[in-house]
N, C-alpha and C positions, 0 to 999 in steps of 0.2 A: 438672788437665790442663793438661801444658804441651806445646808445641811447638817442637822444635830444629831448624834446619839440620844436616846433616851437617858434620863437621870437617873429618877428614882422607879423603885415597883409599882407605886400606885397611879404613876400618871398617866390617866388616859385609858386605861386598858380596859376587859372586855368587863362586866359586871356579872357577879357569880352566877354559875347553871349557865351561862350563853359561851358560846362558840367569839373568840375576839373578830372583830374588825377585820376585812383584808388588809394585810401589811403592818398589822399590826403586832406588838407582842403576847404570846399566851403568858401569862407570868405563872399562871399555874403549874407549867412545865418547868420552872427552875428547882433544882440548879440546872447551871448550862452545861452541855459537852465542851470537851477541851477545844473543839475545834470552835463552837460560837462564843465562846472566850476569847478567843484568839481573832475571830472576824469584830468583834467587841472593842479590843485593843487597837486593830487598826481602823477601825473607823474614829476611835478618838483621835488617833493619830493625824486622819487626814482630815477632819471635819472640826476638830477641836482646837488642833494646835497648826492645821494645815502644812503638813509635812508631806514632801514628795513620796510617791510610791517607792524610790531608790532609799529614801532616807528610813522610811518606814520596815522597807526590808532588812536594814542594818539594826536598826532598834529591835525587831521583833527575830532578827537572825534566820529568816527566811528569805525563798528566793524574789525577785518582784514579779513573775506570776502568779505564784503565790499570794501576792498583796492582791491583786487584781482580783482573784478568785475570794480572797477573803471580802473586800471590800463588795465583790456581789453577793455572798452571803449574807453579810451586812444588812443589805437593804432588801432582799430577797425575805428574810427573816424577822425585817418590823423596826432593827435596831435603829434603822438612820430613817427619819420621818424629813419632808422637804417643807420647808417655811417661805412661801412667797409674801416679799414685802413691797408694797405698795406705796411708792411717797405720795401717790395723789390722795391717800387715804389718809393720812397723815397730816392734812392742812390742819393747822394749829390756829391761824388767823381766822379761818372756815368757822372750827367748831367752836373756838372762842366767842365769835360773833354771835353762832346760835344759840349756846348758853348765856350770853348776855341778851340779847332781845326776847327770849322767850321762858328764860328764868329755868333754863336745864340744868339738872346737877349732871349728867352725862351724855356724850353724843358719838355716836359710832357711825363711820363714815366708810362706803363701798365702795366698788366700781365693779360693775356684773363685767364678765370675761366674754359675753354674748352680748346679742341685740334682745332676744326675744322677752316675754314675760315670762316664762321659766328660767333663765339666765337670772334675772334680777330677782325673784325670788331667792333662788339658792343662793346670792351674795348677801339679801337680807337677813335669811336666816342663818348663814353663817358668822355672821355679824352681830345677832341677836343673839347669839349660843355664845359666842366669844366675852358680849358683855356680861351677859348671866353669869359665866363663867369667872370672870376676872372680879363681878362683884363682892364675893364673900358673902354677903348676909342672905344667901339663900339657903344654907347649909340647914337642913331639917327642917326650914320653914314651909310652907305651903304658895306652892306655886299656882296661882290661877290665870287661865286663858280665856279667847273669845277667839273662836277660829276664824281662819283669814290664808290664803293659799300662805304667806309669808310665815304665817305662823305654824304651819304645818312645816315649812321648810325648815325652821326652827326647832321645832324638835325632832326631825327627820338629824340636824347638824347635831345634833346633841346626845343623838343617839349613840351610849358606850363612850360619850368624850370629857362628859363633866367632870371635873373633879370634885367640885361640890355640887353635890346631887339634893335636890328638893325633897322634903318629908313625903309630899304628897301632889297630882296634877289635879286641880280642879276643872272641869271644863264647864264657862259660862254659858255659852250657845251660840250662835252663827252655824251650828256643825249640823243642822237639821237636815236629811236627807233618805231620799227611798229604800236605801239598803242600808242603813242603819249609821251610826257614827262613822267617822272618817278614820279607819283604819290604822291611821299614824298614831294615835291615843294610846291603842292597844300595844303598837310595835316600840313605843315609847317606855309602856308599864313592860313588857317583857324583856328589854334589854338595860333596863335602870334599876328593875323590883321598885321602881318607886308605885304605888298604890294610885288607880285614877278612878276618879269619881265624877262620872258623868252626869250632866244638866236633866233633871227629872222631869222637866216641863218642857214644851214646844217654845222655839221662841216668842213668837207671836201669838195672842190668845182672840179669839173672835170677839171676844166683850171685855170691859174691863170686870165685871162680876166674876165672868167665869176666870179671869186669871188671879182674883183675891180667893175665889174658892179653892183653886189648884195650891196657890202659896200656902194656904192655912193644913195643906196635908203634910202628915209627920216627915215622908222622903224629902220632900223641899225644904220644910224649915230646916231639915238637919245639913242639907244642902247648903243655904244660906247661911248657916252657922258657920260652915267651914270658910264658906267667900268672904265673911266678917273678918275672920282669923289668917286672909291670904297676908302675905310678905312682899309678895311680890305679884303685879298684875300686868298680864301681856296680852297686847291687842292689835290690831292692824286697823287699813282704812279701807274705805270702799265708795265707789265712786254713788252719785243721785241716781240711781235710776233703780226704782221702785220695783224693776220687774224680777231685779236680782235677785229681791228676798226668796225666801223657801217656801214662802206662802201668799204670794201676791196676791192671790185670791180675797184674802182677808183684808183689805186696804180697801175704804170708800173712795167713790168717786172725787168728794172734798179733799184727801189726803195725798191722793196721788196729784191732785191739781196745786197743791202746794208745794210739795216736794218739786214740781218740773219747774214750777215759777222761781222756789226760792233758795232752794238745796244745793249745797255745792260737793254734797258725800253724807257720809256716813262712819261711825264709831261704835261701837257695841251696840248696833241695830237701832242706834238714833239718826236720826237725818239730822244735820246741821246748817244753818246759815252761812254767809262770808265769818261772821261775825261770832261765830261757834254757839249761838243759839238753838234750841230747839226749832224744827219742824215738824207740822203735823202732829202738834202737844197729844192728839185724842190716841196716835199709832203710838207715841212712846209710853203711855201711861198703859199700854196691852202689851208693851213687851218685856220678856222676863231680863235679867240679867244688872247691872250694877247700873245705877242712876248716873249722869253726869256730876252731879254733886259729889257722890261717892267715889268716884275717881279721883276727884281733886283732896279727898281724905285720906286715901293710899297711901300710903308710904312710897312704896317703890311702883310708879306705873311707867312700864317702857312700850311706848309706840314702834311697831317695825311696821315699813308702810315706805313705797316709795312711787316714781315715775310721775308721768306727765294726767295721767288721768287720776291719781290720787291724791294730786297736790293741794286742790282747795279744800279737801277734807284734811287733811297733815296741815295745813294753816291755821284753817278755823280750829283744830284743836289744838294746838300748842297754842294760839291766841288766846284760850280761855283756863291755859292750863291744865289739860286735862290728864297730860302725861307729863312727865319730870325727868323721862330718858327718851333718846332718840335714836333709831337705828334707820338712816336712809341712804339712799344714794347719791355718788358727788353731783350730780345734774340738778337733781332735786334741792339738796340743802345750796345751793349756789342761787336755784329761784327765789327759795323762800328768804334769802338776804336782801333778793334784789326786785321782786316783785310786789308791787301791791296792790294788784287789779283781784 
């Protein structure tokens, strides 16, 4: 575990108009007090140069107990951050193998700290936020997202941390719920000042005619234009459970049977077979959001998903090149390289 003092005024601070995240520096309070400046000097000597507290005391002309207090101040003020480097997440042979096998431009591996679904989502979200931040291509671009619990965690992990921020966030679908859109979108907008454009239509329509009529309306056409201009498309995966749809009552008996018999999972509302082909095409036709063909035409598509339940959908999506970037957990990554069933 490595601790390092902040280097630049713009690194990961709170957005304009918002309070800084807990443990982070509020750059609006600069210039620093004399004690804060001394605490920063002590932190740099301790964590940047590895000096003992005695040597720091001699360099700063203070007592050794004062050095301890200064280092405590540096942590409390958010001048020092903790970075955990997990060597399991840097398996070059595995990431290279995944890139070669599935034609991926980039792979980010994560290892959850716990064993629950929320632990996995948090790890995936943190990894995806780091990937987006490191990509550089997102500066001022439109980020399009299809809701999943991992995508939600990505937005939460990115709150106030992204150095390179999108110009807009476009919600594609999958977030239909009785209480309205997931609050994570509004929280992201509030903390980053990035405008959020929510999907104007439900994910699944009662008929193809109803979908066509809805997509002809002005707000839907405007939303579609934003989607076409997106530089990055972020989406998750889900098991092949028709009851997990936000509107399972709109499925026909034939569609349910096809899903149960042939599907291994779904992405962007589309159910896939093991080869990544559409299952229940009549349902897909009535589903809003990007088509699978459109996914292959998008410049940067990021699939953030992991776990045994999503393995089939992940493999199918990668086999058909629906994503060119992958964020997944180590166990899933290993199975993607070894499982063929």
